[in-house]
C-alpha positions in Angstrom: -22.0 59.5 4.9 -21.5 55.9 6.1 -25.2 55.1 5.8 -25.2 56.0 2.1 -22.6 53.4 1.3 -23.8 50.2 -0.3 -23.7 47.0 1.8 -20.9 45.6 -0.3 -18.8 48.7 0.3 -19.4 48.6 4.0 -18.5 44.9 4.1 -15.3 45.7 2.2 -14.4 48.5 4.6 -15.0 46.3 7.6 -12.9 43.5 6.2 -9.8 45.8 5.8 -8.8 45.8 9.5 -9.3 42.0 9.7 -7.1 41.6 6.6 -4.5 43.8 8.1 -4.5 41.8 11.3 -4.3 38.5 9.4 -1.4 39.8 7.3 0.4 40.8 10.5 -0.1 37.4 12.1 1.1 35.6 9.0 4.2 37.7 8.4 5.2 39.0 11.8 8.0 37.1 13.6 6.6 35.0 16.5 8.3 34.1 19.8 8.5 30.4 19.3 11.2 27.8 18.4 10.9 24.6 16.4 12.7 21.5 17.6 13.4 18.2 15.8 15.3 14.9 16.6 19.0 15.6 16.7 22.1 13.4 16.4 22.9 10.6 18.8 26.4 9.6 20.1 27.7 6.4 21.5 29.4 7.4 24.7 31.4 4.2 24.6 32.9 5.3 21.3 34.3 8.5 19.8 33.1 11.9 18.9 35.2 14.2 16.6 37.9 11.5 16.5 38.4 11.4 20.3 37.0 9.0 22.9 33.9 10.4 24.5 35.0 9.0 27.9 38.7 8.8 28.8 39.7 7.3 32.2 43.1 7.5 33.9 44.2 6.0 37.2 42.2 2.7 36.8 42.1 -0.1 34.2 39.3 0.0 31.7 37.6 -2.9 29.9 36.7 -3.4 26.2 33.0 -2.9 25.8 30.4 -4.2 23.3 27.1 -2.7 22.3 26.3 1.0 22.5 25.1 3.6 25.0 23.7 6.4 22.9 23.2 9.9 24.3 20.4 11.6 22.3 19.8 15.2 21.5 17.3 17.6 19.9 18.0 20.4 17.4 16.1 23.6 17.8 16.0 26.8 15.7 18.4 29.4 17.0 17.5 32.2 19.3 17.9 34.7 16.5 15.8 32.7 14.0 12.8 34.5 12.6 9.7 32.2 12.5 6.3 33.1 11.0 2.9 31.6 11.4 3.1 29.5 8.2 6.2 27.7 9.3 4.9 27.1 12.8 1.7 25.6 11.5 3.6 23.2 9.3 5.7 22.1 12.3 2.7 21.9 14.5 1.1 19.1 12.4 4.3 17.1 12.1 5.1 14.2 14.4 8.8 14.8 14.1 8.7 18.5 15.1 7.7 20.4 18.2 6.7 24.0 18.6 7.8 25.5 21.9 7.9 29.0 23.4 11.3 30.4 22.7 11.9 31.3 26.4 11.4 27.6 27.2 14.3 26.8 25.0 16.6 29.8 25.5 17.2 32.1 28.5 15.3 35.3 27.7 17.4 38.3 26.7 20.6 36.4 26.3 22.7 36.7 23.1 23.5 33.6 21.0 27.1 33.7 22.5 25.8 33.9 26.0 23.4 31.1 25.5 26.2 28.9 24.1 28.3 29.7 27.1 25.4 28.9 29.4 24.8 25.5 27.7 28.5 24.6 27.9 28.5 25.5 31.6 25.5 23.3 32.2 27.2 20.5 30.3 30.4 20.9 32.4 28.4 20.7 35.6 26.5 17.6 34.3 29.8 15.9 33.4 31.2 16.6 36.9 28.1 15.2 38.6 28.0 12.2 36.2 31.6 11.3 37.1 31.1 11.8 40.8 27.9 9.6 40.7 29.6 6.8 38.8 32.7 6.7 40.9 30.7 6.8 44.1 28.5 3.9 42.8 31.7 1.9 42.1 33.4 2.8 45.3 36.3 4.4 43.4 38.5 7.2 44.8 37.7 10.3 42.8 41.2 11.6 43.7 42.9 8.6 42.2 40.6 8.0 39.2 40.3 10.8 36.7 37.6 10.9 34.0 37.5 13.2 31.0 34.2 13.6 29.1 33.5 15.3 25.8 30.6 15.3 23.4 31.6 17.8 20.7 29.4 20.9 20.4 26.5 19.4 22.4 25.4 21.5 25.4 23.1 21.1 28.4 22.8 18.6 31.2 20.6 15.8 29.6 23.5 13.4 28.8 24.4 13.0 32.5 22.8 9.6 33.0 24.4 8.1 29.9 27.8 9.5 30.9 27.5 7.8 34.3 26.5 4.5 32.7 29.4 4.7 30.2 31.9 5.2 33.1 30.4 2.3 35.0 30.5 0.1 31.8 34.1 1.0 31.1 35.3 0.4 34.6 33.2 -2.5 35.8 30.6 -3.6 33.2 27.8 -5.6 34.8 30.1 -6.5 37.7 30.5 -10.0 36.5 32.7 -9.6 33.5 30.0 -8.7 31.0 28.7 -5.5 29.3 25.9 -3.4 30.7 24.4 -3.3 27.2 24.3 -7.0 26.6 25.6 -6.2 23.1 22.5 -4.1 22.3 22.2 -0.5 21.2 20.7 1.3 24.2 19.8 5.0 24.2 18.6 7.2 26.9 18.4 10.6 28.5 18.2 12.2 31.9 20.1 14.6 34.1 22.0 13.3 37.1 23.3 14.7 40.3 26.4 13.7 42.2 24.3 11.3 44.4 23.0 9.4 41.3 19.5 10.7 41.2 18.1 11.0 37.7 16.1 14.1 36.7 13.7 15.0 33.9 14.7 16.7 30.6 12.9 18.3 27.7 12.0 17.0 24.2 11.7 13.3 25.2 9.3 12.4 22.4 11.8 13.8 19.8 14.7 12.0 21.5 12.9 8.7 21.3 12.6 9.2 17.6 16.3 10.0 17.2 17.1 6.9 19.2 14.9 4.7 17.0 16.3 6.3 13.8 19.8 5.4 14.9 19.0 1.8 15.7 18.4 1.8 19.5 16.1 -1.0 20.8 16.0 0.1 24.4 15.5 3.6 25.8 16.1 4.7 29.4 13.8 7.6 30.3 13.3 9.6 33.5 10.3 8.0 35.1 8.3 11.2 35.2 8.5 11.4 31.4 7.3 8.0 30.5 4.1 9.3 29.0 6.0 11.6 26.6 8.3 8.8 25.6 5.4 6.4 24.9 3.8 9.0 22.6 6.4 8.5 19.9 8.1 5.2 20.7 7.5 2.3 18.2 6.2 -0.9 19.7 9.5 -2.6 19.1 11.3 -0.2 21.5 11.5 -1.1 25.2 11.1 1.9 27.4 12.7 1.5 30.9 11.8 4.2 33.5 14.7 5.2 35.8 15.0 7.3 38.9 18.6 6.5 40.0 21.9 5.4 38.5 21.9 2.3 40.7 18.4 1.4 39.5 19.4 1.9 35.9 22.4 -0.4 36.2 20.3 -3.1 37.9 17.6 -2.8 35.3 20.1 -3.1 32.4 21.8 -6.1 34.0 18.4 -7.9 34.7 17.2 -7.0 31.2 20.1 -8.6 29.4 19.9 -11.7 31.6 16.1 -11.9 31.3 15.9 -12.1 35.1 14.2 -10.0 37.7 11.3 -7.7 37.1 12.5 -4.9 34.8 10.0 -2.0 34.9 8.6 -0.5 31.7 6.7 2.6 30.7 
């Protein structure tokens, strides 16, 4: 029977399975998330009407300039994304398509993911406080630090929290600001010994920092390449590996002294 069909008919019949597969690919939900540059927050200022960093048990200093923690925004774990939307995001410089399980723990509900992110943020805040106080030689039993960044979760603001604490308590160690009056942004996890770790979405975070006026960006050294991919020529990228190194680099940069590394 099939041999008696015309060539056009056979072609049409063969095309049906392909069309069905194509339709499935276009309209079926796919396991990806789309991320974009998120808001930035000056950790030396306020968020939600409250100081981001509050210190008790030690005098603090008035600060100038800004230390901006940066974020990315990603589609939620329950969002339904199709091929068309993913292709649009794929070809945009201000979007990133990532496997959903690289953004959210697999199998967790939205509520569980939010709780997980808040736990990571809390752990990051504790480590940032310990690292900063240890760097300054302060007694963590005497000096108490409270940190809050609104609804932001995850550990990537750790470095900026530590730098903010150092700036509020000691500045550059000689009466000046760490920032030199500039708007400085950055990202990086930090442990309680002051070591800086890599984070995700650096290229998008650089875009967020530039959008909000930052001229200097502190980036974990291992992610310099990602930062350079989206940074404008006017932005200085400073690679960091430790809190101590970051403080030294910022101090030297504002003074125009020393050899400040760059990506």
